[in-house]
N, C-alpha and C positions, 0 to 999 in steps of 0.2 A: 970527415965532419970538421968544420973550422971551429976556432976558439969562439967566434961570435955565435955560432949555432949552439955550442955547449952552454954558453952563458945565457942565451935566450931560453933554451929548454929548462935549464936549472931555475931561472927566475920564474918562468911560467909555472913549474911544478910547485915552487915555494908560494907563489901568490895564489895559485888555484886553491891550495889547501887552506891558506889563510882566509881567503874569501868564502870558502865553503863553511868554515868555522863560524863566520860572522853572518852571512846572508845566503850562501849557496851561489851557484853559477860558475864554479871553477872550470867546468868543462869548456866554456868559451875560450878560456886562456890556453889550456893544453892543446885543444884542437887547432886553434889559430896558430900557435907557435910551431907546431909540428908541420902544418901545411906550408908555413912560411919558410921552413928549413928544407922543403922539398919532399916531405913524406906524402905519398899519395893519399887522397881523401879517405878511402876505406881504411887504410892502415892507421891513419891519424885518428879516426873515430874509434877503431878497435883498441888502439893503444891507450886512448884516454880512459877506457873502461878499466885497463890494468892499473893505471896510475892513480885512479880515484878509489880503487878497491880497499886499500888499507885504511883510509879514512872512514869508509862505510863500516868496516869491522869494529874499529875503535869506538865509533858512535854507538853501534849496537851493544857493545860490551858495557858502555856507560849506562845503558838503559836495560840491562839484563833483568832487573827486578820487575820492571813493567812488562817486559816481554814474557816472563814466566807467568805473570798474573793474567796475561791475555789467553794463555792456555791453548785450547784446541783451535780457537779462531785464528790465532797467529799461524798455525800450521796449515789451515785451510787456505788462507790467503797466500801463504808461501807456495803451496802446491799450484794454485792458479798462476801465480807469478813465475814459477819455474817453467810451466808450459808456455806462457806468453813470451817470456824472455827467450826461450829456445826458438820459438817461431820467428821472433824479430831478428835474432842474430843470424838465423839461417837465411832469411830474406836478404840480409845485408851481404853475406859472403857469396850469395848467388848472383849478385849484381856486378857489372863492370865498373871500373873507376869512372869512365865518362858518364854513365848513367847515374851514378851516385853524385858525381860532381854537379850535374844539372839540378839535383835536389838540394844540395848544400845551402845555397842562399836562402831558399824557402824554409828549410828546416831551422837555420840560424835565426831567421826573422821571426818564425813562429815561436821558437823557444824564447827569444828576447821578449816578445809580447807577453807570453805566459809568465816569464820571470817578473816583468814590470807589473803585471797584474796580480802577482802573488799575494800581496797583503789584502787585496779585495776578494780573492778566491777563498781565502781562509775565513770562515765565519767568525766574526768578532765575538759573538755570544753563542757558544756551542750549546745545542740542546742537550737534554739528559742522554747519558750513554745508553745505547741499546745494541742488540746483536746486529751485525752488519746485514744490510738487506741484499736481496738478489741483484738489485740494480747496482749496489756497491761492488758485488763480486764481479759483475760484468765490466763495470768501470775499471776495476783493478786489473782485470785480464787485458783490457785494451791498453791501459797505461803500461803494463809490463811488456807488451809487444813493442810499444814505442821505446821503452827503456832498453830493450835488447837491440833495437835497430839503431837508435841515436843517443838517447839518454839525457841531453841537456834539458833542464826544466822538469825532469821526471819526478823529483822529490816534491815539488810544488804541486804537480798534478795529483800525486798520491795523497798529499794532505788535504787537497780539495775534495777528492772523492771520499776519503774516510771521514772528513768533517761533516760532509753533507749527509752521507748514508749511515753513519755509525754515531757520530757525536761523542760527547763526553770530554774528559780532561785533555788539554792540548798535549801534555807531555806523554800521555798514554798513546795518543795518535802518532806522535812523533817517534816514539819507541817502535811502534808497528811499522812505520815508514822506513826507519833505519834498518830494521831486521829484514823487511822485504827487499830493500835496496841491496843488501849483501847477497841474497838469493839471485836477484836479477843480474847483478854484476858478475857473480861467480859463473853462472851458466853462460853468459855472454863471453867471458874470458875463455872458458873451456872450448867453446865453438870457434872463437877467433884464433886461439892458439893452435888447435888441430887443423884449422883452415889455413894456417900459415899467413895470417894477415896482421900479426903484431910486429911492430918495429921495436925489437927488444933493446937496441942501444939507446934510443930516446927514453924508453921506459926506465932503463937502469939509471939514467941521469936524473929523471924527474921523481922517481919514487923516494929517494932519500931527501930530496929537496922538499917533497910534500910532507914528509914526516916533520921536518923543521918548521914548515909553514903552518901545519896544524897546531903545533905548540904555540907559535907566535900569534896565530889567529885568536886563540883564547885570550891572550894578553890584549890584543887589539880590540876584541869584542867588548871589553870592559871600558874602552876609552874612545872608540870611534863610533859615532852614530851609525846605525844600520842604514839609514836613509842615504848617507854619503856613499857607503860601499855599494848599495844597490844602484845608485846613479852611475857609478863607475862601471859596474858590470853591464848595465843597459847600454851605456855609451860604447863599450867594447863590442857588445853583440850587434849594435846597429852599424858600427864601423866595419866589422867583419862581413855582415850581410851586404853592405854597399860594395865592399872589396870584391866579393864573389859574384855579385850581380854584374859588376863592371868588367871583371876579367874574363 
């Protein structure tokens, strides 16, 4: 691995966590950087789950009070998400790199559109909180399959499903989303690691960079408008989509 590759991966790890702390969408950066350094698409996707996992854990810990208050419902959603994530991850490892490579530009473009539409998918005026509906459980199960398979845009999809089918305080919904994301990412990592599709050297470079980026992201979140960061992430997503469609 060249010095340029190391710098690129470290920078991507740092920036991905910083972006996640502000607006989300960091997977675009880690996935793109790894494929540009020659990591096969399936390994790049799987390794992105590993590098994003610590951030999910710390976010869930920050919301531990709200997660405890969710009680049984949090564990029901976690169980559904565990099953969905397992299915999505197993689908990924069963595919060949050429097959997955043909899906990559469409997945990136779809995730970019979801990310761009994120502010419009989250209801601005959430209705009164109620137990999550059966439609919400089905929606969460489908979202977790996607999360185990690819992951970019997963958080926005979860907030949209929870906001529409459960409602209530945004921070309570965000707490549930972060808790569920830990479950989805953990199951995906176990499947990817046992399937031998994790590129551990890039992961070891990006994980400490991500820890620094997450800290810096909190500082930036107080100073940089989210609209600016979102525009940058959308631009990166569109650029990567164009690159994979053209190559």
